[in-house]
N, C-alpha and C positions, 0 to 999 in steps of 0.2 A: 709675622704681621702684613694684615691686608695694606697695603698702597692705598695713598688719599690720594684721591681727584681735585687739584688745587681750582682754587675760582677761576676767574677769565682774567688775562691781564688787560690793558690798555688797549693794545694792539687788537683788541676784540680775535683773537687768534686762539682756538682752543690749545691748549697744550697738547700733545701727541703724548696718546696712553694706551694706541695697539702695541699690544704684549703679544708675544710671540709665546704660540702650544711649549710647554714644556717638554723638552726631548723623552721623559719618561713617560708611560704611561699607554695603552695596549691600542691599536692600529685603528677601532672603531672609534673611539674618543677623535683620534688624530684627523681620522675622516672627517668628524663632525666639526671641530675647528669650536671648539667651546673655549669662549673667550669672556672677562669682561665688558660690559657697554660701559662705552666713552660716553660719559654725560658731561654738563658744564655744571656748576654751581651758579644756579641761578637767582637764588636767594642769600648768597655771600655768604653761605656754611660751608665747611668740608663735606663732602661726603664718602663713606667710605661701603669698599663693594667686597664681598669676596670672589676670590676667582676660584670657579669651580673648576678641580683637576681629578684626573683618573689615579683613583688610589694603587692599581698597580696589583690589584688582589687578584692571588689563584685560586683557579680557573676561570672566574669571573669578577672584572671589577663593578663596584656596586652601583657606579652611573650606570652601567649595561642593564645592571637587573633591577634598576628605578625604572628604567625607560623600556624595559623586557626588547632589547637590542642585541645581535647575539655578538659576543665580545668577543675578536680574531686578537691570539696575540702578534706582538711585533715577533717576526721570527728570527730578524739579523740584529745585532748589537750593530752601533753607528761604531766606527772603528774610531782613536783615539789621535789621529796622524796629526803632526807638527805643519804636515803641508795640507792646505785644502784645495781640490780641483771644485771650481766651478763649474758650473751645467755650461750645456755649448752653446746657449744664447749670452751667460754672462760672461762667460772667455769669451767674446768674437767671433767661434770658430762659425756658428750660424746667425746671419739674421733673423732678427725674432717677427714673426709674423704678422701683420696689422689685424686691428681686431679686436673683438671679446676673449680674454683667454678659454680653451677649452677646461675642461677640469683635467686635475695633473693625476689624481686617484682614481681611477675606473672602479664603478660601484660591484662589488662582488656579489655573484648571485649565487642566493642558493633557493634549491628546491620545496616542496613544501612541505616534502617528508623530512627534511635535514631539520628546516625550522622548528616544526613541532618538536622535534627530539629534544634538541636544541633547548628549547621555550621550557619543555617538561624535565628536564632534565638540571635545570639553573634556576629555573621558577617554583616548583614545584616541591622537589626535592633537596632544595637548597637549604637548611636548617642550621639555626643560630645554635652555638657553645652551648648553652644550657638545656637546648631540650633535643640534642643528641646524646645525653646522658640519659636520655628514655631509656627503657628494656625494651624489647622487643620491634624497636625502628628497623625494615625495612631496607630505608633509602640509600644506605651506605653498599649494600649489598648489589643495589641495582646498578649505582655507579662504577662500583667495584668491576660489574659484570661486562660495564659499557666498556671501561677503559683495561679489561684483561683479555684473554683469549676470545673468540668469534665461535657463537654456538648459533646455527640458522633459526634455532626456537625460539631462544631470549631474542636474537634478532629480530622477529618476525612480533613478538610480543610486546616487546619495547616499542617499536613503529604502530602497533595499534593501538597501544593504550596512548600512548601520547598523541595521533592522530586526533584520536575520539573526544580526548581532553581539549585540546587546541580547537574542535570543532566547537564543541560547547563554551568557550569562555571568550572564544574571538569571536564567535556567530560565524564561523566559515561550512557553510552546506560542500563544500569542495573538500576539504580534509576530511565530513563526515564520509564520505562516501568513497575516499581511499580509504579511509578505519576499515571500513565492513571490507571492503576489498582484500585489505591485508588481515583481516581476523580470519574470513574465510581461508587464505590461503593456509593460514596459522592451524586452523582446523583441521584440516589434511596433511599439514605435514604432521601434527602431533599424533594424528589416525597410525600414522607408521613410525613415526622416531620415538615414540614414548617409553613404550616398551625397553628400547634400547638406552633412552637416555637414564631411562630409572634404573637401569644394569649397571650405566660405570658412573654417573653424578646425579645423585639424588637432591641434592640441591639445586644443579638446574631445573630437575622436572618441577620441583616445589614450586622454585621464581617464575617458571613459566607456567603454571597452575593460578598461584597468586595474581599474577598481571591479567588472566584471561578472565579469572573472578570480576577483578576491577573494571576491563571492559565492559564485560557486563552489567557490571553498576553503570558505569558512564552511559553505555547507548540504550538504558532502561529510557521507556517512554509511558509515562504513565497513561494515556488515553489508548494503547496497543494491548496495554497487560492488564485494565481492568477486571476480564474477564478470568486471570490466570492470579492466584492467591497467593502461590510459591514464585520467588525471582530466579531468573536464568542462573545466575550466580551459583544457587545454592547447588547446583548440579557439579561445579567446580569444587565444591567444600565437598563434596563428596569424595570428588578424585583428590583432593590430600589426604583424606582419611586414611585412601589406600594405602597412598606413596608412603605417606607417614610410620601405617603398620607393616610395610615390608621393612622399612629403615629400623622398626623398633626391633622386628624379627632377627634383623642384621646384629645387632647390637644387644643381647639379653640381657648384658649385666651393665652396669654403670663403667664399662671401660674407653668407649667412645665419648666425648662432650659432642654436643649439644652444637652448632651453629645458629648463627642468630635467624638463618632462616626458620630452621628448624621449631625454634623455638617461635617465632614469631606465627608459624602456619598454625602449631595446636591451638595459641593462645586466639586466633582466628574462627578455630575450629570450634573451641569451647561458646565462644561470643554466636556462633550462628546455630547452636545448639540450645542457647539460650531462647532464643529467637523464634525456635521450630519446637520448642517445648520437649527438646531430644534429650535422651541421657547420654553421659559420656560414655564411649566407650571402657571397659575397667580396664586395658591393657594402655589407655589413656589418660588413666587418672592420677597418676602420681608423677609429677612434677619433676620430678629429681632428675628422673632419666630424662628429661627434653629443655635441662639446663636450669630449672630454676633454683633460686637459693636464697635463705634468708628470707626478709617481710616480704620478697615478693613470691615467695613458697607457700608460706603464711596464706598469702590472700589468694593465691591460686589454690590452694587448697577448700576455702571457702564461697570461690567461684563456681568449681566444680559440685559441690554439695548443694547452691542456690540452683544448678543445671539441675542435676539428677530431681532435687525437690519439685523445681516445676512439671518435670514430666511425671512425676510419682501424679499429682495433683490433678494434671491432664487426664491421668487415666481414671483416678475417680471421678472425674465429674464426669466424663464419658458414660461413665457407669452407672451413677446415678440418676443421668437423663433418660436412662431408658425404665428409670422407677418412678412412681409416684413419690412416693417417700425413701429417705434416706436408711437405708436396713442398720443392722447393729455392724455387722461385717464392718460396713462401709464407715459407719460410724467411729469406730476401732482406728481405723487404717486410717482417717482425718485425724482422731487425736494425737496418733502417731505422729504424723507430718505438724501438728502443731505445733507440739516438745519440740521435734527438729526444728521448725521454723523460729520459734525461741532460742533455742541455744546457737542457732545462727548468728542469730541478731547479736547476743552477748559475743559470740569469739569474734564478732567484725569490729564491737567499737573495743573489743578487746585489743586488739588488731590496732584500731587508729590510735589509743594511746602510747603505745610504740615508737610512731614516728616522732620524729624529733625535733623541738621546739623549736628550731629555728627555721623550718616547713610549716609550723603553724601560719595561716593568715592573720590579719589585720582588720579592723569594722573601720570602716569611713561611710560617713553622716554627707549624703548627697542634699545639698539647698534645695527645698522643692519648687524654688522660682527662677532657676535653669531652666537657660530657654534649649530644650533639646525636643529633635523630632519624635512625636507619639510612638513609644513602643520601643525606642533606643535602650532605654531601660528601664525593666519590671518591677527592682524597688529601689526605693532611695538608700538603700545601705549597698555598698561595694564592699568587697574583700578585696585584697591586696595581697602579691606572696614575693618572698624573696627572688624567688626563680619559676617563670610558665613552669619548668620540668614538675614543682613544688603543686603547684594551683593544678597539673594534671593527673598528679597522683590521689588530690581533694576530688576534685571533681568523675574519678572512677569508683570511689570511694561513696560517692552520694547515689552513683547511678546504681551501684550493686545493693546496696540499704534501701532504694526504694523499690527495687526487684523485688528484694525479700520481700518487706512488708507488704508490697502489693501481693502476693503469694498468701502471706498472710491473712490479709483480708479475705482471701476466696477461701481458705480453707474456712474459717470461719462462718462463716455464710454458709456453708456446705454442711454445719457441726448444729447449725440455730434450731431446730425443733428438738435436738434431746439436751438442751442446756440452758441452767438458769437466767433467765431472760435481765434483772439487775448486771452478774457479771458478765452474762455477753457481750452489753451492750456497753457495759466497760472497757471490754476489752478492744471492742470494734474502733472505741474513743479513743485510747491508746494509739489505737494504731493508724488511724484516719492522722491524726497528729504529728506521727514520726513521718508520715510519710509529707505531710504537709511542709514540716521543719526541714525535713533533710533537700524539699524541693526549692525551697527560702534559700537552702544555704547554694544550692546549684544554681539558678539566677543570680545570687550577688557574687557569685565567682565568675560566671561568663563575661564579663564587661572586659573584665583584667587579662583572661587567658586572650581574648580579640582586640586586646591594644586597643580598646577604646577608653582608656585609663590610665594617666601615669603618674607613680607616686616621687617624689621630690622628696629627699632627705635633705633636713635643716636641723643639724644636733639631734634634742630630742621627740623635735618636732617633726610631722611628715605634711605632707601639701598634697592633694589632690586635684588633680587636674585633668577634665573629662575636654576628650575631642569630639567635634563633629564629624557629619556622615562625611567630610571628604576623607576622610584617612581611610587611608584603604587596606581593608583586610587580606594578608596575606594567607597564600595558599597553607604553607605548612603549618600556622598556626592555628587556622580554622578546621584543620582537620584534629587536632586536638578534642574537640571540643563536641565532636562528630558522634562517637557512641553514644556520649551522657546524655547529649540531646533527642538521639533517637531514642533512648530509653523513659527519656522525661516526656517525652510528646506520645509514647503508649500504653502513660500508668492514667488509668480510667478512672480515676478517684481523688484524682487533683479538680481543681477547682475552673473552668471554664476558660476565664482570663488567664490564667497561668498556663495552662495547658495550651490554649492559643498560641502563647507567647512563646512556648517554647517549638511548636509546631514552625511559626514564621521564621525562627532563628536558624534552627535546620533546615528550611526551603534555602534562606540565602548561603548559607554555610555551600548546602550543595550547589547553587551558581558559580559560586568562587572557585572550589574544588572540582568542578567540570560533574560530577554525578548526578546524574539522572536518576536513582533512584533514592537518593538522599531528597531531593529536589520535590519528587513525586509524593514520597511521605510524609516531609512537611507540608506541602500546599493543601494534599487530600487528605490527610489523618490516616491511614492506611494498615499502620502497625492497634493492635488490642495485645498489650502484653500483660 
C-alpha cells in the first residue's frame, strides 16, 4: 500500500518523508533517483502518492522504455553481510571535503551507434505477449541474432537500420549521415560475402536482405524519388527471391522445416508481388513447404491467387490499351478472371467464417459530442477485440478483400462493351458496396489497434474510453496497421474523404516507425492499386 503524507504538525515542521530508493532496480533508475515528492497537506487532507519504482524487467524495465533511456542492469548484487563497512568519509578515515558534493555516480557514455541500436531493439522490436503470437514476426529473430553469434554482415545491417530509424524518429541528422556510411559499407561487404553466407547460413542472408530492404524504406525521400515509380527496396525483394529459390532447391521435399525468417521472407515477397502486379513464382506458391499450416495456409493460398489474378488483369489491361475496342479473345479471358474473382471472394468469406468466435470484434458507438481532434476517428463506430493479435488478423482480411474487389471492379470495366447494361450496373454496384463496407470495417478497427481507446469490462457491460492525442502510439503496434493502411490508401474507388483519412493515418504511421516510404506514400498518395 502507498504511504500517506501526514498533515503539518503544530511545530510547522514537515515530517521527514524522504525515502531512499529501493535496493532492487536497474542501474539507470538508481542514477535517476526517482522518489516521491514530499508535499505538505495545506488543506488539512491526507494526500496519497504512489512511489515510482523500477519493475526490474529483463532486459529493459518499463520505466526506461517509457522514458526511452538505456536500461543498464546492475552487474553486482550487494552482499548480505552482518558487518556493514562505512565509506571512507563516514568511517572517519578521510576528512570529507568542503563545498558541494560532486556526482558520486559518473554518467556512462554511449556513442551514437550504440544508443541507436539499443533504441531500435528495445523500442521498435519489443512486443507484448499477445502480439508475439502473430505468425511471421521477424523481431525475435533479430534479437536472437544480436544476442548470439556475431556475423559482420548482420551487425552492419542492424547498425544501418537502427541509425536510419533513430535519425528519422529523433530528428538527428548526424545519425542519418552515419547510417548512410554504415549502409555503404554493408553493400560493399554484401557484394563480397553474400555468396559465402548463402552457402553456409541462409537465415543470416535472408535477415541481412530484409534489414537492407527496411533501410531503403526508412531512408526513402519522396522529393528525390518522384521521378522513379519503383522503390529501391524492390531490388532487395528480388534478392530475397533468389535466396529463397536456393533454399527451396536444397530442400525439394518437406524434410527441413522452414524457420521464421524463411516464412517471413516469403510473405514479404508475396506482398511485394501484389504491389508490383507480379505473379508469384510456381515454386513459391505452395505455403506448406515454407511453414504455413492450418488457417494460415488457407489464407496464404487465397493471397497467392489474388496476386496472380492482379498480374493477369494487368496483362489484359495492357493488351486492351493497344486496341480501340476489346477483342473477343480478351473478353473471354476477362470473363474467366471475373469467375476467378467471384470464387476468391467466396473462398475468403468462407475462410472468415472459420475464425473462432472469440476473435470476433465487438461494436461500440461513440457519442457525436465527444471532444476529439478532427480526423482522430473516421467513423462513430469503433470495433474492439479481445486482443490486438486478433484485430491484426481481421485487418489483413479486410485489406485482402478490398484488393480483390478492386481488381474485380476493373475486370467489370473491361467487359462493359459486351455486357448487358442492367446486369453490369448491378454487378458494379455490388462490387463498390463490398469495397465500401470492408473499408468501414477497417477504419472502425484502426483506433483499437493504435490504442486510441480502451475497453473496460464490468460484468456483461463494457465501457469504451477514448484517449486524447497525448497518448503516444508505440512503434510495434503501429507496424501492425502499415500493410492494411497501405492497401486502403491505394483503393481508387473509395470516397475521397475516406481515402484521405487512410492516407493521413499511413503518413502518421510512417513517422512513428521511421519509414520514409510509408510517410511519402501517405502524404502524396503514390499507390494506385
